[in-house]
C-alpha positions in Angstrom: 4.4 -7.8 9.7 6.6 -5.3 11.7 5.2 -2.1 10.5 7.7 0.8 10.1 5.3 3.3 8.7 1.7 3.6 8.3 -0.8 6.1 6.6 -4.2 6.5 8.7 -7.1 6.8 6.4 -9.6 6.8 9.4 -9.7 5.7 12.9 -10.0 2.1 12.1 -8.3 2.0 8.8 -4.6 2.4 7.6 -1.9 1.3 5.1 1.2 -0.2 6.5 4.8 -0.7 5.3 7.1 -2.9 7.1 9.4 -5.9 7.4 7.8 -8.8 5.9 6.6 -11.7 8.2 8.2 -14.3 5.8 11.5 -12.5 5.9 12.5 -9.6 8.0 15.0 -8.4 5.2 11.9 -8.0 2.8 9.6 -5.3 2.8 5.9 -5.6 2.4 2.7 -3.4 2.3 -0.8 -4.2 3.8 -4.3 -2.7 4.1 -5.1 -3.0 7.6 -8.6 -2.5 9.4 -9.1 -2.6 12.9 -12.3 -4.4 13.6 -14.6 -4.1 16.5 -13.2 -7.0 18.3 -9.8 -5.7 18.3 -8.6 -7.7 15.2 -6.1 -6.1 12.9 -7.3 -7.0 9.4 -9.3 -5.8 6.5 -11.9 -8.5 5.5 -11.7 -7.4 1.8 -7.8 -8.0 1.6 -5.7 -8.0 4.6 -2.8 -10.1 3.4 0.6 -8.7 3.1 1.9 -8.1 -0.4 5.7 -8.4 -1.2 7.1 -5.0 -2.3 8.3 -6.3 -5.7 4.8 -7.7 -6.1 3.3 -4.5 -5.4 5.3 -2.6 -7.9 4.6 -5.2 -10.4 0.9 -4.4 -9.7 1.2 -0.8 -10.3 3.2 -1.3 -13.4 0.9 -3.5 -14.9 -2.1 -1.5 -14.0 -0.6 1.5 -15.9 0.4 -0.7 -18.8 -3.2 -2.3 -19.0 -5.1 1.1 -18.5 -6.6 0.1 -15.3 -5.9 3.7 -13.9 -8.2 6.5 -15.0 -6.6 9.7 -16.5 -7.3 11.6 -13.5 -5.8 8.8 -11.2 -2.5 9.0 -13.6 -2.4 12.9 -13.3 -2.5 12.7 -9.7 0.5 10.0 -9.6 2.4 12.2 -12.0 1.7 15.2 -9.7 3.1 13.4 -6.8 6.0 12.1 -8.5 6.9 15.6 -9.8 6.4 17.1 -6.4 8.8 14.5 -5.0 11.6 15.3 -7.5 11.3 19.1 -7.0 11.5 18.9 -3.2 
């Protein structure tokens, strides 16, 4: 992946968005963890996820009630703030 944006969670952990390794015209997202040996992966789930699949994961997680009410309220708040800015 060629990262275009990242969100640092901690010194060695981030979420990255960028051009997918399989097609530079596709967007993907990944959970990145920098290990002690200099690797750039998260042992629990470092693979890139195609953006379309990520959106489906969110939609189905909402439809199937996998988010708590508090998590959904936070998501709604973020959407509302974005629309009002």
